[in-house]
Every structure is written in structure tokens, then in C-alpha cells.
KENUPA-966933 format. One line per 10 residues: their letters; for each residue z, x, y of C-alpha. Coordinates in nm, 4 decimals. Example, Ala and Ser with C-alpha at 12.3 -4.5 7.8 and 13.67 -1.06 7.14 Angstrom:
BEGIN
AS	0.7800:1.2300:-0.4500 ~ 0.7140:1.3670:-0.1060;
This chain:
BEGIN
XXXXXXXXXX	12.4293:7.5895:10.8185 ~ 12.0655:7.5032:10.7703 ~ 11.8975:7.5722:10.4392 ~ 11.5327:7.4931:10.3940 ~ 11.2939:7.4971:10.1016 ~ 10.9849:7.4398:10.3170 ~ 11.0834:7.3746:10.6780 ~ 11.1330:7.5873:10.9879 ~ 11.4568:7.7148:11.1410 ~ 11.6352:7.5133:11.4127;
XXXXXXXXXX	11.9441:7.7389:11.4199 ~ 12.1294:8.0102:11.2288 ~ 12.4732:8.0631:11.0830 ~ 12.6203:8.2851:10.8182 ~ 12.5166:8.1684:10.4691 ~ 12.7790:8.0912:10.2069 ~ 12.6329:8.3340:9.9544 ~ 12.5567:8.7074:9.9439 ~ 12.2264:8.7925:10.1122 ~ 12.0055:8.9898:9.8718;
XXXXXXXXXX	11.6771:8.9784:10.0627 ~ 11.5433:8.8744:10.4022 ~ 11.1935:8.8056:10.5339 ~ 11.0742:8.8027:10.8948 ~ 10.8137:8.5398:10.9809 ~ 10.5541:8.5768:11.2533 ~ 10.6160:8.3407:11.5477 ~ 10.5166:7.9880:11.4475 ~ 10.4674:8.0703:11.0798 ~ 10.8175:7.9977:10.9520;
XXXXXXXXXX	10.7043:7.6871:10.7549 ~ 10.4175:7.8792:10.5924 ~ 10.6517:8.1608:10.4886 ~ 10.9031:7.9080:10.3544 ~ 10.6308:7.7406:10.1454 ~ 10.5299:8.0768:10.0009 ~ 10.8867:8.1796:9.9204 ~ 10.9486:7.8457:9.7488 ~ 10.6380:7.9048:9.5330 ~ 10.7700:8.2489:9.4401;
XXXXXXXXXX	11.1176:8.1288:9.3424 ~ 11.3148:8.2777:9.6302 ~ 11.5819:8.0070:9.5955 ~ 11.7739:7.8408:9.8776 ~ 11.6899:7.9806:10.2193 ~ 11.9022:8.0170:10.5313 ~ 11.7207:8.0709:10.8615 ~ 11.8366:8.3079:11.1331 ~ 11.5756:8.2622:11.4014 ~ 11.2528:8.3801:11.2354;
XXXXXXXXXX	11.4459:8.5781:10.9727 ~ 11.4931:8.3870:10.6487 ~ 11.7777:8.4947:10.4206 ~ 11.7837:8.4542:10.0432 ~ 12.0478:8.5054:9.7733 ~ 11.7705:8.6176:9.5348 ~ 11.6273:8.9699:9.4969 ~ 11.3149:9.0455:9.7038 ~ 10.9887:8.8824:9.5996 ~ 10.6402:8.9880:9.7049;
XXXXXXXXXX	10.5423:8.8084:10.0241 ~ 10.1982:8.7915:10.1846 ~ 10.3141:8.6062:10.4954 ~ 10.6242:8.8022:10.5990 ~ 10.5767:9.0521:10.8797 ~ 10.8361:9.2582:10.6984 ~ 11.0841:9.2312:10.4134 ~ 11.4423:9.3577:10.4374 ~ 11.4920:9.4697:10.0793 ~ 11.8417:9.6252:10.0899;
XXXXXXXXXX	12.0524:9.3866:10.3003 ~ 12.4253:9.4477:10.3436 ~ 12.6826:9.2360:10.5292 ~ 12.9616:9.4086:10.7212 ~ 13.2603:9.2888:10.9210 ~ 13.2059:9.4110:11.2784 ~ 13.4715:9.2665:11.5087 ~ 13.3800:9.5025:11.7953 ~ 13.0658:9.6395:11.9569 ~ 13.1807:9.9971:11.8974;
XXXXXXXXXX	13.2640:9.9154:11.5372 ~ 12.9171:9.7723:11.4705 ~ 12.7498:10.0763:11.6271 ~ 12.9760:10.3074:11.4257 ~ 12.8722:10.1413:11.0990 ~ 12.5031:10.1809:11.1810 ~ 12.5290:10.5416:11.3035 ~ 12.7221:10.6435:10.9927 ~ 12.4313:10.5320:10.7706 ~ 12.1243:10.6711:10.9500;
XXXXXXXXXX	11.9684:10.7388:11.2890 ~ 11.6819:10.4929:11.3422 ~ 11.7465:10.1207:11.3602 ~ 11.5417:9.8232:11.4809 ~ 11.7302:9.5181:11.6048 ~ 11.6210:9.1600:11.5511 ~ 11.8212:8.9417:11.7921 ~ 11.7450:8.5672:11.7877 ~ 12.0971:8.5005:11.9243 ~ 12.3920:8.6916:12.0733;
XXXXXXXXXX	12.1409:8.8841:12.2823 ~ 12.3899:9.0549:12.5145 ~ 12.6134:9.1697:12.2289 ~ 12.3122:9.3015:12.0341 ~ 12.1919:9.4878:12.3437 ~ 12.5302:9.6544:12.3890 ~ 12.5350:9.7637:12.0240 ~ 12.1802:9.8946:12.0643 ~ 12.2846:10.0939:12.3740 ~ 12.5405:10.2766:12.1586;
XXXXXXXXXX	12.2725:10.3843:11.9082 ~ 12.0135:10.6638:11.9391 ~ 11.7270:10.5332:12.1571 ~ 11.4162:10.3919:11.9929 ~ 11.1362:10.3510:12.2507 ~ 10.7946:10.3590:12.0823 ~ 10.4893:10.3693:12.3070 ~ 10.1782:10.1564:12.2475 ~ 9.9523:10.3229:11.9925 ~ 9.6197:10.4751:12.0945;
XXXXXXXXXX	9.3566:10.4011:11.8288 ~ 9.2603:10.5740:11.6040 ~ 9.6166:10.6327:11.4911 ~ 9.8296:10.6384:11.1789 ~ 10.1443:10.4370:11.1209 ~ 10.4818:10.5987:11.1991 ~ 10.6404:10.7780:10.9057 ~ 10.9960:10.8041:11.0402 ~ 11.2568:10.6175:10.8353 ~ 11.3520:10.2887:11.0045;
XXXXXXXXXX	11.6168:10.0332:10.9133 ~ 11.6805:9.6852:11.0526 ~ 11.9883:9.4942:11.1674 ~ 12.0989:9.1693:11.3265 ~ 12.4199:8.9821:11.4080 ~ 12.4762:8.6705:11.1981 ~ 12.7869:8.5967:11.4049 ~ 12.9731:8.7886:11.6794 ~ 13.1790:8.9648:11.4124 ~ 12.9266:8.9750:11.1257;
XXXXXXXXXX	12.6594:9.2433:11.0928 ~ 12.3626:9.2192:10.8564 ~ 12.1692:9.5419:10.8032 ~ 11.9015:9.6753:10.5727 ~ 11.8655:10.0495:10.5322 ~ 11.4999:10.0044:10.4361 ~ 11.2310:9.7516:10.5198 ~ 10.8641:9.7104:10.4380 ~ 10.7235:9.7748:10.7869 ~ 10.7540:10.1007:10.9823;
XXXXXXXXXX	10.7266:9.9006:11.3065 ~ 11.0039:9.7300:11.5020 ~ 11.0151:9.3711:11.3729 ~ 10.6683:9.4217:11.2253 ~ 10.5107:9.4222:11.5727 ~ 10.2151:9.6581:11.6205 ~ 10.1340:9.7248:11.9847 ~ 9.8204:9.9092:12.0976 ~ 9.7028:10.0497:12.4258 ~ 9.4294:9.7898:12.4621;
XXXXXXXXXX	9.0679:9.8323:12.5690 ~ 9.0076:9.5421:12.8070 ~ 8.6541:9.6456:12.9023 ~ 8.4272:9.7151:12.6043 ~ 8.5134:9.4791:12.3141 ~ 8.3561:9.1323:12.3440 ~ 8.6705:8.9611:12.2080 ~ 9.0293:9.0388:12.1140 ~ 8.9416:9.0294:11.7427 ~ 8.9060:9.4089:11.7566;
XXXXXXXXXX	9.2874:9.4349:11.7561 ~ 9.3007:9.2888:11.4034 ~ 9.0676:9.5571:11.2727 ~ 9.2530:9.8305:11.4603 ~ 9.5754:9.7184:11.2939 ~ 9.4119:9.6839:10.9522 ~ 9.2680:10.0355:10.9693 ~ 9.6008:10.1670:11.0954 ~ 9.7640:10.0168:10.7852 ~ 9.5000:10.1769:10.5634;
XXXXXXXXXX	9.5517:10.5146:10.7285 ~ 9.1788:10.5735:10.7723 ~ 8.8825:10.4307:10.9646 ~ 8.5026:10.4568:10.9791 ~ 8.3783:10.7924:11.1115 ~ 8.0476:10.9613:11.1878 ~ 7.8313:10.9881:10.8778 ~ 7.9715:10.6696:10.7208 ~ 7.7951:10.3340:10.6935 ~ 7.9375:9.9881:10.7549;
XXXXXXXXXX	7.8193:9.6345:10.6938 ~ 7.9793:9.3739:10.9233 ~ 7.9351:9.0214:10.7867 ~ 7.9433:8.7410:11.0419 ~ 7.9612:9.0017:11.3159 ~ 7.9109:8.7853:11.6298 ~ 8.0234:8.8486:11.9021 ~ 8.0698:9.2045:11.7780 ~ 8.4346:9.3079:11.8104 ~ 8.4560:9.4620:11.4625;
XXXXXXXXXX	8.1116:9.6190:11.4948 ~ 8.2277:9.7764:11.8207 ~ 8.5352:9.9272:11.6497 ~ 8.3329:10.0955:11.3759 ~ 8.0461:10.2051:11.6006 ~ 8.2765:10.3431:11.8693 ~ 8.4261:10.5723:11.6046 ~ 8.0844:10.7137:11.5172 ~ 7.9870:10.5176:11.2052 ~ 7.6526:10.3414:11.1671;
XXXXXXXXXX	7.6946:9.9635:11.1505 ~ 7.4578:9.6972:11.0252 ~ 7.5715:9.3703:11.1816 ~ 7.4812:9.0497:10.9947 ~ 7.4882:8.7184:11.1819 ~ 7.2574:8.4351:11.2761 ~ 7.3858:8.4572:11.6323 ~ 7.3320:8.7555:11.8639 ~ 7.6014:9.0118:11.9340 ~ 7.7267:9.0867:12.2835;
XXXXXXXXXX	7.4593:9.2911:12.4579 ~ 7.6784:9.5976:12.5150 ~ 7.7515:9.6138:12.1386 ~ 7.4024:9.5321:12.0124 ~ 7.2555:9.8056:12.2343 ~ 7.4697:10.0829:12.0873 ~ 7.2443:10.3452:11.9231 ~ 7.4323:10.3331:11.5910 ~ 7.4190:9.9522:11.5562 ~ 7.1459:9.7637:11.3696;
XXXXXXXXXX	7.1395:9.3832:11.4016 ~ 7.0054:9.1557:11.1298 ~ 6.9854:8.7844:11.2094 ~ 7.0573:8.6184:10.8766 ~ 7.3341:8.4479:10.6806 ~ 7.6161:8.6660:10.5516 ~ 7.6562:8.4352:10.2510 ~ 7.2852:8.4458:10.1750 ~ 7.2876:8.8246:10.1517 ~ 7.2586:8.9555:9.7951;
XXXXXXXXXX	7.4701:9.2718:9.7505 ~ 7.2258:9.3946:9.4866 ~ 6.9550:9.4085:9.7545 ~ 7.1699:9.6236:9.9834 ~ 7.2167:9.9975:9.9951 ~ 7.5720:10.1148:9.9150 ~ 7.8070:10.1215:10.2158 ~ 8.1339:10.2969:10.2874 ~ 8.2844:9.9885:10.4546 ~ 8.2316:9.6144:10.4230;
XXXXXXXXXX	8.3876:9.4090:10.7041 ~ 8.4170:9.0329:10.7353 ~ 8.5874:8.8221:11.0007 ~ 8.3869:8.5136:10.9031 ~ 8.5246:8.1626:10.9547 ~ 8.4887:8.0171:10.6046 ~ 8.6910:7.8264:10.3491 ~ 8.9146:8.0730:10.1591 ~ 8.7716:7.9829:9.8176 ~ 8.4178:8.0520:9.9392;
XXXXXXXXXX	8.5295:8.3815:10.0885 ~ 8.7021:8.4757:9.7616 ~ 8.3735:8.4277:9.5769 ~ 8.2008:8.6466:9.8373 ~ 8.4606:8.9226:9.7983 ~ 8.4331:8.9151:9.4187 ~ 8.0540:8.9311:9.4366 ~ 8.0621:9.2427:9.6529 ~ 8.3305:9.4107:9.4426 ~ 8.1386:9.3413:9.1198;
XXXXXXXXXX	7.8193:9.4767:9.2756 ~ 7.9753:9.8187:9.3340 ~ 7.7928:9.8373:9.6677 ~ 8.1026:9.8731:9.8913 ~ 8.3622:10.1501:9.8717 ~ 8.6141:9.9644:10.0914 ~ 8.6528:9.6078:10.2104 ~ 8.8485:9.4649:10.5039 ~ 8.8255:9.0874:10.5221 ~ 9.0065:8.8126:10.7148;
XXXXXXXXXX	9.1106:8.5095:10.5065 ~ 9.1185:8.2188:10.7528 ~ 9.2910:7.8884:10.6822 ~ 9.1898:7.5520:10.8240 ~ 9.4588:7.2863:10.8109 ~ 9.6942:7.3405:10.5163 ~ 9.7545:7.6930:10.3903 ~ 9.5697:7.7595:10.0634 ~ 9.8422:7.9653:9.8944 ~ 9.6667:7.9577:9.5590;
XXXXXXXXXX	9.3527:8.1277:9.6908 ~ 9.5598:8.3775:9.8896 ~ 9.7381:8.4722:9.5672 ~ 9.4028:8.5063:9.3915 ~ 9.2934:8.7559:9.6570 ~ 9.6194:8.9477:9.6102 ~ 9.5640:8.9601:9.2330 ~ 9.2325:9.1478:9.2651 ~ 9.2738:9.4960:9.1175 ~ 9.2669:9.7559:9.3946;
XXXXXXXXXX	9.3369:9.4988:9.6649 ~ 9.6282:9.3808:9.8736 ~ 9.6880:9.1028:10.1224 ~ 9.9041:9.1168:10.4356 ~ 9.9801:8.9106:10.7428 ~ 9.9075:9.1403:11.0348 ~ 10.0923:9.1112:11.3638 ~ 9.7540:9.0284:11.5219 ~ 9.6654:8.7633:11.2616 ~ 9.6922:8.3953:11.3444;
XXXXXXXXXX	9.6747:8.1344:11.0632 ~ 9.5027:8.3953:10.8508 ~ 9.5673:8.6897:10.6223 ~ 9.3899:9.0230:10.5874 ~ 9.2518:9.1422:10.2540 ~ 9.2119:9.5159:10.1837 ~ 9.0281:9.6571:9.8859 ~ 8.9369:10.0138:9.7902 ~ 8.7312:10.1246:9.4952 ~ 8.9174:10.3365:9.2426;
XX	8.8083:10.6959:9.3159 ~ 8.8019:10.7725:8.9436;
């Protein structure tokens, strides 16, 4: 058995203690998730592929793709027996299979099919109840009737547009807006800070909103020429919110140190000039967990690791409608 306070997972076996929570890391981000869980007092950890098991109750995690918050272990000496246990609880199950792939596939074949299609943006997240399961050993089933993500293993797949966006960064904003359950529409205004080459501007403008793109560098020509896009060639950090008209959306995918970005977010929130904020928190070198937690502590905000994020988190904030 391998238990890690900060490291990544070389293998997986059944832990010697009851599993009370489990967290699924994005590929390559197991060490970052382990660091976060250690900071939050998750106790000893046992890795099962990218799924980290804990004997402690669930803690809030910014870096987990999803949290399994009601884990149960069951003896399952046969494929039919494992499928019977799952079917008796509920219909929809997502399998995470870092090992015993053939056995997991056979169990999955005995369950109601779950074949989601890539999402076409704009879209809302699925609302069907979905549980998660895995095999810790050939005869040991771990399941969670509920989990934090409505997607299979936290993976959000879109029907991509490979023609119009100038970069793949648009997928991050698609996923962020999907998580919010709303997106810019005609009649709304957006300010895109550090907009070059224009992927996020393209998302908002293609849905009908008017976008003011702020960057010292020019946007891709096909984005800059859109009739509902205005380009301003200046520094996003030099922009004073008090000099700006109120906007429905403030976007930022700027490459900047997290602490500097936190100050920028606070300045815009305090100004009252933005109704909603979507901002990427990008990390260079070591992960700045302290600043990430400071973002998460902002009233009205939340921080998540999107499936389309790299070494970065996404910050959402909405003004209290009251």
C-alpha cells in the first residue's frame, strides 16, 4: 500500500482503514491535489490511480475534478454480484478504472448504458443523478452514491469549433459558463482583460454580447473585425474600474502572478462595475495555495479546477442580486 502526504500515486491497493472520502485529480495534478489535501487536514492518503482515498470526512477541494462524498466498500467476489449491488442502489453510474480494466468493463456492460454525447455550446450541465464506482481489488467494490461533478470522472467534452476561435482557450470559458449555467447574450456587455489572441472575446461575441477587448497586442483579425467587438490597446492592469462603464461580464485569462491577479479581482469587485467575473488563476512554478484559498474566500465567489484547465484554477464571482 502506498500512502502519501504530498506525492503522486505509483500504484493502488485497498487501504487498511474505512474510506470516508475520495478525490479525483486531473491527469498530472496528483501532487498538487495531495498538497492541498494535506493543508486541509485530510489525513493519510491512499492512491488508486488518480483517485485519492481518505479516512477523513470530505473537505473542500479546489483542485479535485470531483469529490466522492459518500463512499462505501462492498465485497464483490463476482462480476454479476458487483453489478447487482450497483443496480440495487440506483440507475446511473460512472466507472473510474485505473486497473482491472477488463473486469470493470464487464461490470459496466451489466449496468444501464451511459453514453453521453459531446456538448454543443451554449449548454447547461446534466441534471441526472450520477454516482461513481471503482474496483479496489478484483473482489472489492468502492462506490459513492453521490459526487460533486455531474460529468463522468469530471471530464467535460464539447463538440469543438476548429475553425473560428484563434486558440483552444475558448474551451475553458465554454466550460466555465456551462458550470455557471448562463452565458453572455445579446444586449449584455463584456470586458475581456488581456484578450489577445481573442478566444474568450470570440465566445462572448459569438453569443451576441458586445465585447470590449483590452490588450496591448492585437486580436486575431477574424475576431477583431466582428461588429460587436471593440478593441482597446492598453494595459489591463492599468485600467481603472472607476473610469469604466458598468459591465455584465468581466473576463480575464491574463498570465499574471496569482497575488497580482487577486488584487485586480478585489479592485473590480469593490468598484461595483462588474456584475459577474470569470477569471483564470495561473500558476508559474510552485502552486500558490494560499492565494488560491484567498480567492475562494471572497464572498460571492468560488474556485474550481476545470477539466480544460492546466496548472491553473478558474475563479467565478457574481454580485449579490439583493
